[in-house]
Residue, then its C-alpha position, 0 to 999 in steps of 0.5 A: m605780527v608779520l613785521f615782528g616775524k620779519v625782524v626776528i628772521s632778519c636779525w636772528i634766524l638768518p645770521t644764525l644760519a649763516h654763522k653755522k654754515l661758515k663754521r661748517n665751511g672752516f671759517e672759525g671766529p668769535s661767537p657772535s650774539f645777534p643782533l649785535g654780533n661781536i660788537t659788545e665783545m669788541k668794546k669790552i676788549m678795547k676798553a680793557a686795552a685802553a685801561g692797560g695802555a693808560a697805565i703804561n703811559g702813566s709810568s713812562s711819558n716817552n713810551l711808543s710801541h710799534d705794535i700799532h695793530s694791537t694798540i688800535f685793534p686789540h680785538f683783532a690781535q686777540w682773535q688772531n691769537s685764538y683763531g689764526k690769520k683767517f677768521v670771521y667776525w660779525l658787526g651786527t648781523e653782517p659777517f666780515l672776513y679778517i685775513a692777515d696772510p699776505q699769500l692768501v690775499k695775493k691768491i684772492s687778488e689774482a683770482v678776483l678782478g678788481k671790478s668784482w671785489g665785494k663792497p659791503a652794502v652796510f658800509r656803502n649805505d653808512r658812508e653815502p653822505m661822504f662818498g656817494d657813488g664815487l670810486v671807492m663805492t662803485e663796483g663792476d663796469n661803473w668802477i672801470r668807467h670811473r677809473h678810466i676817466l680819472t687815471p689820466a688826471f694823475n699822469p706825471a705832467n699833472l703831478k709836476a704841475m701840482t709841486k708849486f701849490m705843495v711848496e707854496s702852502t707848506k712854506k706858509m705853514l712852516e713860516e707860521w710854525r716859526r712865528q709861534v715858536k719865536s712868540g714862546q708858544s710851547e705846543i703846536e697841533v702838528e696833525r691839525e696844521i698838516t691836515a689843513t695844509a693838505g686840504e688847502i693843497i688839494a683844493k688848489a691843485s685838483f679843484g682850482i679853489s682857494k681856502c677862501g673860495g670854497g676849499g676851506e668850507a668844503l674841508n670843514n664840512l667834510r671833517a664835520l661829516q667824518l666826525t659824525l659818521f665816526k660817532n655813528s660807526s659804533y653799531v654799523g651792521v646792527p639793523f635799524s641802528s641809524l634810525v633807532l640808536y642815533p637818529a639825530r646824528t643820522l639826520a645831521a650827516k645827511r644835512l652836512g652831506a647835502q651842504i657839501d653837495r651844493l658847494f661842489f655843484s656851485i664850484i662845478s657851475d663856476r668852472k663851467i662858466s669860466g671855461s674848463g678846457s682852456a684855463y685848467s688841466d686839473l682833476l675837476s676839468r677832467l671830471i667836467g670834461s667827461e660829461y660831454k662823452g655821451g654814455a661813457g662820461l660821468s653824470p653831474r651827480e657822479v662828478v660831485d661824488e668824485c669831487k667829495t671822494f678825492f677831496f676827502g681821500g686825497h688830503e686825509t691819507t697824505a695828512l695821516a702818513i706825514s703826521w705819523t712819519l713826523l712822530l716816528l722821526a721825533t723819536s729818532p734824532d739820528w734819522q732827522t740828521i740823516l734826512r737833513d743832510e740829504i736835503k741840504e746836499v740835494i736841494g740846498d737853499k733852493d725851493i724844491d721842485f719836481s725834478m729834485l724828488s728823484s734825487l732824494k733817496k733817504v726821504p722816501f725810504s723814511f715814509f716806507l719805514s713809517f708805513f712798515f711800522t704801522 
C-alpha cells in the first residue's frame, strides 16, 4: 500500500502540482495527461503529419520542402502556432521548456555559466550506455575539467594532421562509388557510405585505430546501440518505462554498452603498452596523458566515456551534415557547377591539403546554407 501511494504521488500528484505552478508563472503549453504527459498527443500529431506527407510525396516524386521543423517535429510546429515561441511540454512526468526565440536564448546564455546548464537526469540515465559521464553528460566543475583537458586536442596543428586521413578515406569511398556506377549499379546508399567513412576517419585520426583494428567494431556497436536507444526513446520520461514497457531492449542496450566499454578499455591498454607520448599526438593520447596529472586528470572510466562520446558524436554529426548538404546540392545543379568551378580553380588535379581550405570560399558557404535550411 505504501509503494502504491508513492507511485501515485510521483506519477500524478507531483507532476500535476508542478504543471499548475508553471502555468501560474506564465508558462503555457499543451495540457499533459499523466503519467504519459504529452506523448500520446505527440504521436497522434506525428502520425497525421506522416500520412499527409505520404500523400504529398505520392503526387510529386521531386518534392522537397525546406520547412524541416514542421516535417520532423510537427507537434512542436503546431504547439508553437498555439502557444508562441516559448512553451512547456511534458515527456511523461518530466517538463521541458521549448524556446524558439533567439533573443531569449541569448539572454539565458549570458545569464547562465556554461557549466551550470541543467542536463535532465531522465536523458542522462537513458543515454548512459552510450555516453557515460562524457562531456555531453557532465556538469559543473567536472564539465570544466573535461573541457580543459579535451580542448587542446583540437588545436590547428592537430586538425591539420587529420587532413591526410580524411583525404585517404574519402578517395577510397569515391573510388568505390565510381566502380559501382561503372558496373551498372543504379543506386548508392550515400548516407550509409558517408557515415561509414566518417567513422573510419575519426577512428584513425582521433584514436589511431583502423577499421580492422577495432574501429569497425566500435562503429557497428555504437550504431546498434543508437538504434536500440532510439526505439526506447518513445516513452522517455514515463516512470518505470524501461523496466515495464521494453525490458528486453533496456538489457540489450546495457549489453552493447558493456561490449563497447571492453573494446575501448582494450584499445586504451594497447596504446599504453605501445607508448602514448612519443608516437601519437591524437585525442586518445591526450585523454590517456591526463590520467597522470593527479586529481586534475581523467580516470580510466572517464577516458572510456570520452572515447565513446567523441567516437559517436564526432562521426555522426559530420555524416548527417554532409548527407543533408549533398541532398540539397542534388536539387540545385547550378550550385553544383559553382562549387565544381571553385574546386577546379583552387585545387585543380592536386590532392587537397589543409592549406587549401582557407581559399575555398563558396564550399563552406554551401554548408552554412544547408544548416540555414534545416
